[in-house]
C-alpha positions as CSV (number, residue, x, y, z in Angstrom):
1,M,56.9,16.7,-0.3
2,S,58.9,14.0,1.7
3,E,57.6,11.0,3.4
4,S,58.4,13.6,6.8
5,G,56.1,16.2,5.6
6,T,53.5,13.9,4.2
7,Q,53.0,12.8,7.8
8,Q,53.1,16.1,9.3
9,V,50.1,17.4,7.3
10,F,47.8,14.6,8.2
11,G,49.4,14.0,12.0
12,E,47.4,14.4,14.9
13,T,49.2,17.8,16.0
14,E,47.1,20.4,15.8
15,N,49.5,22.8,14.3
16,S,50.4,20.5,11.2
17,L,51.8,22.6,8.2
18,L,52.7,21.9,4.6
19,T,56.1,21.6,3.9
20,A,57.6,24.3,1.7
21,V,60.8,25.5,0.3
22,N,61.4,29.1,-0.1
23,D,61.3,30.6,-3.8
24,E,63.8,33.1,-4.9
25,F,60.6,35.9,-4.9
26,G,59.7,35.9,-1.2
27,G,57.3,33.2,-1.7
28,V,57.0,29.6,-0.8
29,I,56.8,26.2,-3.0
30,V,54.6,23.0,-2.1
31,E,55.7,19.9,-3.8
32,M,53.1,17.3,-3.1
33,E,54.3,13.7,-3.9
34,P,51.7,10.9,-5.2
35,Q,50.2,8.7,-2.7
36,Q,49.0,5.2,-3.0
37,H,46.0,6.4,-1.6
38,P,44.0,9.7,-2.3
39,M,44.2,11.9,0.4
40,D,41.6,13.2,2.9
41,A,40.1,16.6,0.9
42,A,38.8,18.2,4.2
43,A,41.9,17.3,6.2
44,F,44.2,19.1,3.4
45,G,42.2,22.0,3.3
46,S,42.5,22.7,7.4
47,V,46.5,22.0,6.9
48,L,46.4,24.6,3.8
49,R,44.3,26.9,5.8
50,A,47.0,27.0,8.8
51,S,49.9,27.1,6.4
52,I,48.5,30.0,4.8
53,Y,48.0,32.3,8.1
54,H,51.9,30.5,8.8
55,W,53.1,32.1,5.9
56,R,51.4,35.4,6.0
57,E,53.1,35.8,9.7
58,Q,56.2,35.1,8.0
59,G,55.7,37.5,5.4
60,K,55.8,35.8,2.4
61,K,54.2,36.5,-0.8
62,G,53.4,33.9,-3.5
63,V,52.5,30.4,-2.9
64,W,52.8,27.6,-5.6
65,L,51.0,24.4,-4.6
66,K,52.0,21.5,-7.0
67,L,49.8,18.5,-7.3
68,P,50.2,15.4,-9.5
69,I,47.2,13.7,-11.0
70,K,47.1,11.3,-8.6
71,L,46.2,14.2,-5.9
72,A,43.4,15.5,-8.2
73,N,40.9,15.3,-5.7
74,L,43.0,18.4,-3.5
75,V,42.2,20.9,-5.9
76,E,38.8,21.6,-4.7
77,P,39.9,22.8,-1.5
78,A,42.8,24.5,-2.8
79,V,40.6,26.4,-5.0
80,K,38.3,27.5,-2.1
81,E,41.1,28.7,-0.2
82,G,41.6,31.3,-3.5
83,F,44.2,29.4,-5.4
84,W,43.9,29.5,-9.1
85,Y,44.8,27.3,-12.0
86,H,48.5,28.6,-13.2
87,H,49.5,25.9,-15.9
88,A,49.1,22.2,-15.9
89,E,51.6,19.7,-17.5
90,P,50.5,15.8,-18.1
91,T,51.8,14.8,-14.6
92,Y,50.7,17.7,-12.5
93,L,48.4,20.7,-12.0
94,M,50.2,24.0,-10.8
95,L,48.4,26.4,-8.5
96,A,49.3,29.8,-7.2
97,Y,48.4,31.8,-4.4
98,W,49.1,35.5,-3.7
99,I,48.9,36.3,0.2
100,P,49.3,40.2,0.4
101,G,46.0,40.4,-1.4
102,G,45.5,42.6,-4.3
103,V,47.1,42.6,-7.6
104,H,49.7,39.9,-8.1
105,T,52.9,40.0,-9.5
106,L,53.9,36.2,-9.8
107,P,54.9,35.6,-13.6
108,A,52.5,34.8,-16.1
109,N,51.9,31.1,-17.3
110,A,54.1,30.8,-20.7
111,S,52.6,33.2,-23.5
112,H,54.0,32.1,-26.9
113,R,54.5,28.6,-28.5
114,V,57.8,28.7,-30.7
115,S,57.8,27.1,-34.4
116,I,59.7,26.6,-37.6
117,G,59.3,26.3,-41.3
118,A,62.4,25.1,-43.0
119,F,63.6,27.0,-46.7
120,I,65.5,23.7,-48.5
121,M,67.1,24.0,-51.8
122,N,68.9,22.0,-54.4
123,D,71.6,22.9,-56.9
124,K,68.8,23.1,-59.5
125,R,66.9,25.5,-57.7
126,E,64.2,23.3,-56.5
127,V,62.7,23.8,-52.8
128,L,61.5,20.9,-50.6
129,V,57.8,21.4,-50.0
130,V,55.1,19.1,-48.7
131,Q,51.4,18.7,-48.8
132,E,49.8,18.0,-45.2
133,K,47.2,15.6,-44.5
134,N,46.0,17.4,-41.6
135,G,46.1,21.2,-39.8
136,T,45.4,24.1,-42.2
137,F,45.7,22.9,-45.5
138,P,44.0,19.2,-46.2
139,G,42.9,18.6,-49.3
140,T,43.8,22.2,-50.8
141,E,46.7,20.7,-52.7
142,V,48.8,23.8,-51.5
143,W,52.3,23.1,-51.1
144,K,54.3,24.3,-48.1
145,F,57.6,24.3,-46.8
146,P,58.4,21.5,-43.9
147,T,56.8,23.0,-40.8
148,G,56.5,22.3,-37.0
149,A,56.7,23.1,-33.2
150,V,59.9,22.9,-30.9
151,D,59.9,20.6,-28.1
152,E,60.4,21.5,-24.6
153,G,64.1,22.0,-24.4
154,E,64.9,21.3,-28.1
155,D,67.0,24.7,-29.6
156,I,65.0,25.9,-32.8
157,F,67.8,24.2,-35.4
158,A,67.6,21.2,-34.1
159,T,63.8,21.7,-34.7
160,A,64.4,22.3,-38.2
161,V,66.6,19.6,-39.0
162,R,64.2,17.4,-37.1
163,E,61.2,18.1,-39.0
164,V,62.8,18.0,-42.0
165,K,63.6,14.5,-41.6
166,E,60.5,13.2,-40.3
167,E,58.2,14.7,-42.9
168,T,60.3,13.9,-46.0
169,G,63.1,11.3,-44.8
170,I,66.0,14.2,-46.2
171,D,68.8,14.6,-44.1
172,S,69.7,18.5,-43.6
173,E,71.8,20.7,-42.2
174,F,71.4,24.0,-40.6
175,V,72.5,27.4,-42.0
176,E,70.5,30.3,-40.5
177,V,67.3,31.6,-39.3
178,L,66.3,34.1,-42.2
179,A,63.5,35.6,-40.0
180,F,60.6,35.2,-38.0
181,R,57.2,36.4,-37.1
182,Q,55.1,36.8,-34.6
183,S,51.3,36.4,-34.2
184,H,48.7,36.4,-31.6
185,K,46.0,34.1,-30.6
186,F,47.0,31.1,-32.3
187,F,47.6,27.7,-30.4
188,F,45.5,27.4,-27.7
189,E,44.6,31.4,-28.0
190,K,48.5,31.5,-27.3
191,S,50.8,33.9,-29.0
192,D,53.4,32.4,-31.8
193,L,56.9,33.2,-33.0
194,F,57.6,31.6,-36.3
195,F,61.4,31.1,-37.5
196,V,62.2,30.8,-41.2
197,C,65.2,28.4,-41.2
198,M,67.5,28.0,-44.3
199,M,68.8,24.6,-44.4
200,R,71.3,22.9,-46.6
201,P,70.4,19.2,-48.1
202,L,72.5,16.6,-47.4
203,S,70.6,13.8,-49.1
204,F,68.0,14.1,-51.8
205,D,65.6,11.2,-51.7
206,I,62.4,11.4,-50.5
207,Q,60.4,9.2,-48.0
208,K,57.4,11.6,-46.7
209,Q,56.0,10.5,-43.3
210,E,52.8,8.6,-44.0
211,S,50.6,9.5,-40.8
212,E,51.3,13.6,-41.4
213,I,52.4,14.1,-44.9
214,H,50.2,13.6,-48.3
215,A,52.7,14.1,-50.8
216,A,56.5,15.5,-50.6
217,E,58.9,16.6,-53.9
218,W,61.3,18.9,-54.7
219,M,59.4,21.6,-56.7
220,P,60.9,24.5,-58.8
221,F,60.8,27.5,-56.9
222,E,59.3,29.7,-59.2
223,E,56.3,26.9,-59.5
224,Y,56.0,26.8,-55.9
225,A,55.8,30.7,-55.6
226,A,53.4,30.9,-58.3
227,Q,50.4,29.2,-56.2
228,P,47.4,31.1,-55.8
229,F,47.5,31.0,-52.1
230,V,51.3,32.0,-51.8
231,Q,50.4,35.2,-54.2
232,R,47.4,36.3,-52.0
233,N,49.2,35.4,-48.8
234,E,51.3,38.6,-47.5
235,L,53.5,36.8,-45.5
236,M,54.4,34.2,-47.7
237,K,55.8,36.8,-50.3
238,Y,57.7,38.3,-47.7
239,I,59.1,34.9,-46.6
240,N,59.7,34.3,-50.4
241,N,61.9,37.4,-51.0
242,T,63.9,36.6,-48.0
243,C,64.9,33.3,-48.9
244,L,65.2,34.6,-53.0
245,A,67.5,37.4,-51.3
246,K,69.3,35.0,-49.3
247,I,70.7,32.8,-52.6
248,D,71.4,35.7,-54.5
249,S,73.9,36.5,-51.7
250,T,72.3,40.0,-50.9
251,Y,70.8,38.9,-47.5
252,S,72.1,37.2,-44.2
253,G,70.4,35.9,-41.5
254,F,71.2,35.2,-38.0
255,S,73.7,32.1,-37.0
256,P,73.4,30.0,-33.8
257,V,76.6,30.9,-31.1
258,P,76.7,28.6,-28.1
259,I,77.0,30.5,-24.9
260,T,77.2,29.3,-21.2
261,S,75.0,31.1,-18.6
262,S,76.3,32.6,-15.7
263,F,73.4,31.8,-13.8
264,S,73.3,27.7,-14.9
265,D,75.6,25.0,-16.7
266,E,73.2,24.2,-19.3
267,K,74.3,25.6,-23.1
268,S,72.5,27.9,-24.7
269,Y,72.6,29.7,-28.2
270,F,73.0,33.2,-29.2
271,Y,71.5,34.3,-32.7
272,F,72.9,36.8,-34.6
273,N,74.3,38.1,-37.7
274,T,77.9,36.8,-38.1
275,S,78.8,38.3,-41.4
276,R,81.3,40.6,-41.6
277,P,81.9,44.0,-44.3
């Protein structure tokens, strides 16, 4: 909200309203800016109530209220007016409200996390594997592929290169997405999309990440696949079979092709099987 908008909200006129911009779906967005001093919650609640009435008269639908951390005291009056938590980020909390009543059609918070597993093999048919200090397998002596979560704004192939480098010190080049798995009720009760990425090594001297990795090495693929955990795990069997099929040139995965969206200037990638019969 602009400085003039703040004065409008907490000015002396009885018809003060929150400054809002229209969204693309018949609703409004209110973005409050941090203040040096906390705003009065009761005054904000009164102005919010009047604003909702005004938007209802205009035929608006959804209301998005973005509150920075420094204005956390305004959450309570917003909730009392019927707003609910939609999502939170390190610097703000987003609340939502549905003016028409009944079942709302506002989009839900992000439902999936995206992560990768990096399959990387050298000319000796050895696969790069790690033992983690944290997570699911610490102290179990289970060897696994380097894995990690995709950061906001990061492409899948870039994540794979980054995670291999961070965990093992190995420089690598992305080749293909070989396969992916969707699972549910995973990280913070979200669903998870896990992409198995084939990588090509560009260096071979391992320098493991001291903070997260207990051990890292090049291991014969057969030795890795013979681990009891891998033998018992159905997903691991599918991954191993797919990786071997790729090595034996009987399987083709998905390569990223850069595209430009008609909705923005941001470059994105379309993954598909680029091989030709």
